[in-house]
N, C-alpha and C positions, 0 to 999 in steps of 0.2 A: 504494500500500500504506500502511495506517495504521501509525503509530509510537507505541508505548506504553512508558511507564516503570512499573516496579513497585518500590515503596519499602517494604521490609519493616521491621518493628520491633514493639515492644510497645505504643508509643503509650499510655503509662500515667501521665498522660493525654497526648493530643496537644497540642502547644504552638504558639504563633505561629511558632516557628522551623521546625517540620515543614511548616507550611502555606506559608511563604515559600520555603523550599528547593524544595518540589515545584513551585511556580509558576515559580520562576526556572530550574529545570532544564528544565521543559517549554518555556520560551521559548528558552533557549540551544540545546537540541538539537532544536528544532522538533518536539516530541512532540505528538501529538494529545491525549493525556491522560496524567496520572500517576495510578496507582492506589496508594493506601495498602494494604498487605497486613499487617494485624495478626496477631501470633502467637496461637495458641489457648491454652486453659487448661493444656495439658500442658507448656507451655514452663516450664522450671525457673528462675523468677525470683521473688525475694521481693517481697511486697506487690503482686503482680499481681492486679488486680481482674478480675471475670468478663469473658470475651471479648465477650459481648453488649453490655455497657455501653461497652467501648472501641470497638466497632463503631459504636454509636449516636452517640458523640461525633464520630467521624470522619465519619459520614454527615451530621451537622449542618453540617459545613464544606465539603461538596462543592459544586463549581461546574462551569462548563463545561470547566475545565482539570484539575481534580482530583476523584477519586472514591475509593471504598473497595471492596475486594474481600474477600469472606468465605471465600475458597478454603482458608485454613488453619484455619478454625473448625470446630467439631463433630468434630474429629479425636479418635480414641481413643488417640493416641500423639503424642509430640513429633515433628514433621517435621524432618528434616535439610534443609539448604539445597538439596541436590541434588533431594530429593523435592518441595520447594516449587517449584523452577525447572521441574521436569518437569510438575507439575500445571498451572502457568501456561502453559507452552508448549503443552501439549495442549489447553487451553481457548482459547488465542489463537494458533491454528496458522496463521492467514492474515495475521498482522501482524508487523512488525519489532519485536522485544521487547528492552528494555534493563532491566537489574537494577541498582538504585541501592543502593550500599553506602557506609558511612563508610570513610575511609582506614584506620582502625584495623582494621576487619573485612577489608579487602583484604589487610592484612598477615598476618592469621590464616588467610585462605582456603586457602593451600597445605597447611595442616594439617587441613582439613576432609575428611570422607569423600568419595571420588569428586571431589576438587578439580579434577582434570583435566577431568572432564565439566562441572563448573560453569563452567570457564574457556572452554568452547566457546561460551558466551553472551556477548552484549554487556554489559559492566559499566561503569556510570558511578560513579566513585569520588569522594566528596566529600573534599577535602583537609582534614585536621584535624591541624594541627601539622606532623608529619613530611612532607617533600615526597614526592609520589607517585613521582617519578623515582627517588628513593633507595630507596623501598620495592620498586619493580619491579626495580631493578638488583641488589638484595641477594638476590633469589630467582630461581632458574633457571626454575621453572615459570611465574612471572609474566612473566619476561623473554621466554620462548618464546611467550607469548600476549598480548604488550603491544599488538598491533594491535587487540585486542578490548576494551581498557581505555581509557576516556575520562575525562579529568579534569574535575571541576567545582570551580573555585576561587572561592568567593564573596568579594566585596569586604567584606562585612559579617561581623562576628564574632557568630555566633548562639550565645550562651551561655545560652540559655533551656532548661535541662534539666528533664525530667519530675521528677527527684529534687527539684530546688529548688522546683518547683510543689507537690509533695506536702508538703514541709516548710512552705511558705507557707500551705497550707490548714490544716495543724495549728495554725500560729501565728496564723491569721486575719489574715494580712498582705495586705489588699486592694490596696495599692499595687503589690506584686509581681504579684499575680494579674491585675489589670487590664492590666498591661504584658505579661505572658507568655501569656495565654490569649485566644483568640477569645471574644467575649461569649456566643456560643451554647454553647460548651464550658463556660464558667464557670457559666452558667445550669443546664446539665444536672447538673454536679457538685453545685451547691447544692440543686437540686430532689431529687436522689437521695441526698443526704447522704453523698457518697463521700469516701474518704481521711481521714475524721475520726478514726478509731480507731487510727491507726498509732502505734507507739512511736517 
């Protein structure tokens, strides 16, 4: 049976950190592939550029271990996590599926709609700051489902945030951009004049 990971986010834009995390998670958990799953236009986030452009940037960095899935795009409404999980599971019904979340989102998960259904899935949680053992121990629902939660603790500190990238684009800081972005993503941003008009 194939094993796939699904890494949701806005990827606005995708950074080197997203790419490296996906590749390292694929290696650690012996996943055949990790799919980036960008949110659609109805996601309520400031400065979010069009879904088609974010999809194309992710597509440009695809390789044999990472790819991009447009399953949340072209939606007429914002999808909840449970809706996205169901869509993916329905489309990948013959594989073993893992959903990749930051530790901060795992902490919020018990407050999501149908959180108990979300936790029926395999979750790979990326440790960010607070220890995952502590996050799980502090919530009864997480504690009850801890056998479905797998920790990914990277040795490197990936502090390359999309917010910092957008700020660097506005400030024309090529040093930061060359460090934080895949060259193909950087080229796409420049070619399409993206993120230049932000306040």
